[in-house]
C-alpha positions in Angstrom: 21.9 -20.9 -27.7 18.2 -20.2 -27.1 17.3 -17.3 -24.8 13.9 -18.2 -23.3 11.5 -15.5 -22.2 10.0 -15.4 -18.7 6.8 -13.6 -17.7 9.0 -11.0 -16.0 10.9 -10.4 -19.2 7.6 -9.9 -21.1 6.6 -7.0 -18.9 10.1 -5.5 -18.4 10.9 -2.2 -20.2 13.5 -3.8 -22.6 12.3 -2.3 -25.9 13.6 1.0 -27.1 10.9 3.3 -28.6 11.8 5.7 -31.4 9.8 8.5 -33.0 9.3 8.6 -36.8 12.7 10.3 -37.2 14.4 7.3 -35.5 15.2 9.3 -32.3 14.9 7.5 -29.0 11.9 8.8 -27.0 11.4 6.1 -24.3 11.2 2.5 -23.5 8.4 -0.1 -23.3 7.8 -3.7 -22.5 8.0 -6.6 -25.1 4.3 -7.2 -24.5 3.3 -3.5 -25.1 5.6 -3.4 -28.2 3.9 -6.4 -29.8 0.5 -5.0 -29.1 1.4 -1.7 -30.7 2.9 -3.6 -33.7 -0.5 -5.3 -34.1 -2.6 -2.1 -33.7 -3.7 0.7 -36.1 -3.0 4.4 -35.7 -5.0 6.2 -38.3 -4.3 4.6 -41.6 -1.0 2.9 -40.6 0.3 0.6 -37.9 1.0 2.1 -34.5 4.5 0.7 -34.4 7.0 -1.3 -36.4 9.9 -3.4 -35.1 13.4 -2.6 -36.5 15.7 -5.4 -37.6 19.4 -4.7 -36.8 21.5 -6.8 -39.1 25.0 -8.0 -37.9 27.6 -9.9 -40.0 28.2 -13.5 -38.9 31.8 -14.4 -37.9 33.6 -17.6 -38.8 32.7 -19.1 -35.4 29.0 -18.5 -35.9 28.8 -15.6 -33.5 27.4 -12.2 -34.6 29.8 -9.3 -35.0 28.1 -6.8 -32.8 30.6 -4.0 -33.7 29.7 -3.8 -37.3 25.9 -4.1 -37.7 23.6 -1.9 -39.6 20.0 -0.7 -39.2 17.7 -2.8 -41.4 14.0 -2.6 -42.4 11.1 -1.9 -40.0 8.4 -4.5 -40.0 4.7 -4.6 -39.0 3.7 -7.6 -36.9 2.7 -9.9 -39.7 6.1 -9.3 -41.3 8.0 -9.5 -38.1 6.9 -13.0 -37.3 8.8 -14.1 -40.4 12.1 -12.4 -39.5 14.9 -14.8 -38.5 15.8 -15.1 -34.9 19.5 -14.2 -34.1 20.6 -17.0 -31.9 22.4 -15.9 -28.8 21.2 -12.3 -28.8 17.4 -12.6 -29.2 14.7 -13.7 -26.8 11.9 -15.8 -28.2 8.2 -16.2 -27.7 6.9 -19.8 -28.3 3.3 -20.3 -29.2 1.5 -23.5 -30.5 1.9 -22.2 -34.0 5.1 -20.3 -34.2 8.2 -18.9 -32.6 8.4 -15.1 -32.5 11.6 -13.1 -32.1 11.2 -10.5 -29.4 11.5 -6.9 -30.7 14.3 -4.8 -29.2 13.6 -1.5 -31.0 10.3 -0.2 -32.4 9.6 3.0 -34.3 6.3 4.9 -34.0 4.4 7.5 -36.0 5.1 10.1 -33.4 7.3 12.8 -34.9 8.3 15.0 -32.0 10.8 14.8 -29.2 9.1 14.7 -25.7 10.8 16.7 -23.0 11.3 15.1 -19.6 10.5 17.0 -16.5 12.4 16.1 -13.3 10.4 15.0 -10.3 11.9 15.9 -6.9 12.8 12.4 -6.0 15.2 11.4 -3.2 17.8 10.4 -5.7 17.6 13.7 -7.6 17.9 15.7 -4.4 20.8 13.6 -3.3 22.5 14.2 -6.6 21.9 17.9 -6.5 23.4 18.1 -3.0 26.3 15.8 -3.9 25.4 13.6 -0.8 25.6 16.5 1.6 23.1 16.8 4.5 21.0 19.9 4.0 21.5 20.9 7.7 24.8 19.5 9.0 26.8 19.8 5.8 28.1 16.3 6.4 28.6 13.8 3.5 26.3 10.9 4.0 25.0 7.9 2.1 21.5 8.1 0.6 20.3 5.4 3.0 21.2 7.6 6.0 19.1 10.5 4.7 15.4 11.3 4.4 13.5 13.8 2.3 12.9 16.9 4.4 10.2 19.5 3.9 11.6 22.9 5.0 8.1 24.1 5.6 6.2 21.1 7.0 3.2 19.8 5.0 1.1 20.2 8.1 1.9 23.9 8.0 1.1 24.3 4.3 4.4 23.2 2.8 4.4 21.7 -0.7 6.1 18.8 -2.4 8.0 21.2 -4.7 11.7 21.1 -5.1 12.3 24.5 -3.5 10.8 23.2 -0.3 12.7 19.9 -0.3 16.1 18.7 0.7 17.7 15.4 1.8 19.0 15.5 5.4 20.3 13.2 8.1 17.4 10.9 9.0 18.1 11.4 12.7 17.8 15.2 12.3 14.6 14.7 10.2 13.1 12.5 12.9 14.0 14.8 15.8 12.7 17.9 14.1 9.3 16.4 13.3 7.0 19.2 12.1 8.4 22.0 14.2 9.3 25.3 12.5 13.0 25.6 11.6 13.3 28.7 13.8 12.1 26.8 16.8 14.7 24.1 16.5 17.5 26.3 15.3 18.1 24.7 11.9 19.1 26.6 8.8 18.8 25.0 5.3 22.0 24.9 3.3 20.3 24.4 0.0 17.6 26.2 -2.0 16.9 24.0 -5.0 15.5 25.2 -8.3 13.6 23.1 -10.7 16.1 21.7 -13.3 15.2 22.5 -16.9 13.5 19.7 -18.9 15.7 17.6 -21.1 15.0 15.7 -24.3 13.6 12.2 -23.5 16.5 10.6 -25.4 19.0 12.1 -22.9 17.3 10.4 -20.0 18.0 6.9 -21.5 21.5 6.1 -20.3 21.6 2.3 -20.0 21.9 0.1 -23.1 19.7 -2.8 -22.3 20.4 -4.5 -25.7 23.3 -4.1 -28.2 20.7 -3.0 -30.8 20.1 0.2 -28.8 23.6 1.4 -29.5 22.5 2.5 -33.0 20.2 5.1 -31.5 21.7 6.1 -28.2 25.1 7.7 -28.1 
């Protein structure tokens, strides 16, 4: 079975990025991965694609439970690597067919730390779905981000000034001071500690990722 590549696939973050110690540090698109594989970083290539090798079963399918990490290839080498039918997407040009990389390794040796941005989903998770004023359990769609101190009064977009609350209460309050409307915040959030970038990658987009994300 041939898995054809669409333009959407080309720009989707479906390639796992590793540092030089083979630790996951992020994701990128197939397009960006191929560009990095064909670019220089100092005296070496900016990125190499890693070949994950799986045994072939009697019925011709790959045994995805018993693979191993193979060599890492620069672009000119990668175009010669066999396509694994049924699990690889392919890029077809007038001269060749190229297997889309699923995992690349870079020259970067450190582990980036990811800082949390005060998004609606993060606030909802911190509050366990509880409205910051009424204490009622609600769906995220029923809630809005609330600035305890309105932005028009100098309030900032920092997590200690933000909550998610019932959208109706949020609308009715407007930019009035809390004291004026008789509302009392139930939460006083603190900025979560940064976590290693590898811990933020929770979804395995491709079976090859399982060798680097536990």
